[in-house]
C-alpha positions as CSV (number, residue, x, y, z in Angstrom):
1,M,16.7,-74.4,-35.5
2,P,17.5,-75.8,-32.2
3,R,16.1,-74.3,-29.1
4,K,19.4,-73.1,-27.9
5,H,19.9,-71.0,-31.0
6,K,16.4,-69.5,-30.7
7,I,17.2,-68.3,-27.2
8,T,20.5,-66.9,-28.3
9,V,19.0,-65.0,-31.3
10,F,16.2,-63.8,-29.1
11,L,18.6,-62.5,-26.4
12,A,20.8,-60.9,-29.1
13,I,17.8,-59.0,-30.6
14,F,16.6,-58.0,-27.1
15,I,20.1,-56.6,-26.2
16,M,20.4,-54.7,-29.5
17,L,16.9,-53.2,-29.1
18,S,17.6,-52.3,-25.5
19,L,20.9,-50.6,-26.5
20,A,19.2,-48.8,-29.4
21,L,16.2,-47.5,-27.4
22,S,18.0,-46.6,-24.1
23,P,19.3,-43.1,-25.3
24,A,15.7,-42.2,-26.5
25,L,14.3,-43.3,-23.2
26,A,16.9,-41.3,-21.3
27,A,16.2,-38.2,-23.4
28,E,12.5,-38.5,-22.8
29,N,13.2,-38.8,-19.0
30,E,15.5,-35.7,-19.2
31,E,12.7,-33.7,-20.9
32,E,10.3,-34.7,-18.2
33,N,12.8,-33.6,-15.5
34,D,13.3,-30.2,-17.3
35,D,9.5,-29.8,-17.6
36,L,9.1,-30.6,-13.9
37,E,11.8,-28.1,-12.9
38,W,10.2,-25.4,-15.0
39,R,6.8,-26.1,-13.4
40,L,8.2,-26.0,-9.9
41,A,10.0,-22.6,-10.7
42,L,6.7,-21.3,-12.1
43,I,4.8,-22.3,-8.9
44,E,7.5,-20.7,-6.7
45,S,7.3,-17.5,-8.7
46,S,3.5,-17.4,-8.5
47,R,3.6,-18.0,-4.7
48,E,6.1,-15.1,-4.3
49,M,3.9,-12.8,-6.3
50,M,0.9,-13.6,-4.2
51,E,2.9,-12.9,-1.0
52,E,4.0,-9.5,-2.4
53,E,0.4,-8.6,-3.2
54,E,-0.8,-9.6,0.3
55,E,1.8,-7.3,2.0
56,I,0.4,-4.0,3.4
57,D,2.0,-1.1,1.5
58,V,2.3,1.8,3.9
59,Y,4.4,3.9,1.6
60,Y,1.5,5.9,0.3
61,N,1.8,9.6,-0.3
62,R,-1.5,11.3,-0.4
63,V,-2.9,14.3,-2.2
64,G,-6.5,15.3,-1.5
65,T,-9.2,17.9,-1.3
66,M,-11.4,18.5,1.8
67,I,-14.2,20.6,3.2
68,T,-14.3,21.9,6.8
69,T,-16.3,24.3,8.9
70,F,-13.0,26.1,10.0
71,P,-13.2,29.0,10.8
72,D,-16.6,30.1,12.2
73,D,-16.8,33.1,9.9
74,G,-20.3,32.8,8.5
75,A,-19.5,30.5,5.6
76,A,-21.1,27.1,5.9
77,V,-17.9,25.3,4.7
78,N,-14.5,26.1,3.3
79,A,-12.5,24.0,0.8
80,G,-8.9,23.0,1.1
81,L,-6.1,21.0,-0.5
82,S,-3.7,18.7,1.3
83,L,-0.4,16.9,0.5
84,T,0.6,14.1,2.9
85,P,4.0,12.5,2.3
86,H,4.9,9.3,4.1
87,L,8.0,10.0,6.2
88,T,9.0,6.8,7.9
89,D,7.7,3.5,9.3
90,L,7.6,3.2,13.0
91,A,6.9,-0.5,13.3
92,E,6.4,-3.5,11.2
93,D,2.7,-3.6,11.9
94,G,2.0,-0.6,9.7
95,A,2.5,2.3,12.1
96,A,3.9,5.3,10.3
97,L,4.9,8.9,10.6
98,R,3.6,11.3,7.9
99,G,3.8,15.0,7.2
100,R,1.0,17.2,5.9
101,A,0.7,20.5,4.2
102,E,-2.8,22.0,4.0
103,L,-4.1,25.1,2.3
104,F,-7.7,26.3,2.9
105,Y,-9.6,29.1,1.1
106,L,-11.6,31.1,3.6
107,R,-14.5,32.4,1.5
108,E,-16.0,34.9,3.9
109,E,-12.6,36.5,4.6
110,D,-11.3,36.1,1.0
111,D,-8.1,34.8,2.5
112,F,-6.1,31.6,2.9
113,A,-5.0,29.5,5.9
114,G,-2.1,27.1,5.7
115,F,-1.1,24.4,8.2
116,L,2.0,22.3,8.4
117,S,1.5,19.2,10.6
118,L,3.0,15.8,11.7
119,I,0.7,12.8,11.7
120,L,1.2,9.6,13.7
121,A,-0.7,6.7,12.2
122,P,-0.7,3.7,14.6
123,R,-2.8,1.8,11.9
124,E,-3.3,2.4,8.2
125,D,-6.8,3.7,8.7
126,I,-6.5,5.7,12.0
127,Y,-4.3,8.7,12.6
128,L,-3.6,11.6,15.0
129,G,-1.9,14.8,14.1
130,A,-0.9,18.3,15.2
131,G,0.6,21.3,13.5
132,G,0.9,25.0,13.3
133,E,-0.8,27.5,11.1
134,V,1.7,29.5,8.9
135,M,-0.5,32.3,7.5
136,D,-1.8,34.0,10.7
137,A,-5.4,32.7,10.5
138,A,-5.0,30.5,13.6
139,D,-2.3,29.4,16.0
140,Y,-2.3,25.6,15.8
141,Q,-4.5,22.5,15.3
142,V,-4.8,19.0,16.8
143,F,-6.8,16.5,14.9
144,A,-7.8,12.8,14.7
145,G,-8.8,11.1,11.5
146,W,-10.3,7.9,10.1
147,E,-10.0,6.5,6.5
148,P,-13.0,4.2,5.9
149,N,-11.5,3.3,2.6
150,D,-8.5,4.3,0.4
151,N,-10.1,7.4,-1.0
152,F,-12.1,9.1,1.7
153,F,-11.3,10.4,5.2
154,L,-13.1,12.0,8.1
155,E,-11.5,14.2,10.7
156,L,-12.3,16.0,13.9
157,R,-10.1,19.1,14.4
158,A,-9.5,21.3,17.4
159,V,-8.2,24.6,15.9
160,N,-6.8,27.2,18.3
161,T,-7.1,30.8,17.1
162,E,-6.4,32.5,20.5
163,G,-5.9,31.6,24.2
164,D,-5.0,28.2,25.4
165,I,-5.9,24.7,24.1
166,W,-9.3,24.8,26.0
167,D,-10.3,27.8,23.9
168,S,-9.9,25.8,20.6
169,E,-12.9,25.4,18.3
170,I,-13.9,21.9,17.2
171,H,-14.4,21.6,13.4
172,P,-15.3,18.5,11.4
173,A,-13.6,17.8,8.1
174,A,-14.2,15.4,5.3
175,G,-12.3,14.8,2.1
176,F,-11.3,12.8,-0.9
177,Q,-7.7,11.6,-1.4
178,M,-5.6,9.7,-3.9
179,K,-2.7,7.6,-2.8
180,F,0.5,7.3,-4.8
């Protein structure tokens, strides 16, 4: 066979193989592109989930129990319950306004004291509040609190039972809370 025919046969076989294999190569390349798109979507979803987890969630309502020395009635401590709903955000940095309803059992007097208060929380772990007593055990209270972690809080309360604000008694309080 002359050299010219060998080259022609070789070129014909090469062209037929190229035409036969090009759809298979294109399909393989398309599968790789689909796989790459799926992986990129998965990475993007994972990144979004991580960002959501890192955001500070200030929409916590709280229910808790506490002990305090209020009032100075001879009992060492009195126990109470509190419900603290989140009312609104005041700023994007976590400042919030909350309400609070409290009920204390006064052991020595065998009676109850109840307070309704508003709380300003400039940060998630620090807050200031004030409210009125609704069961005639006191007039009003002003307090400041700190949450060292999600479940415990410490407060210092000025509870007024008579006279002006300077006649208020200072009482510490500590408690356990659950956020929901």
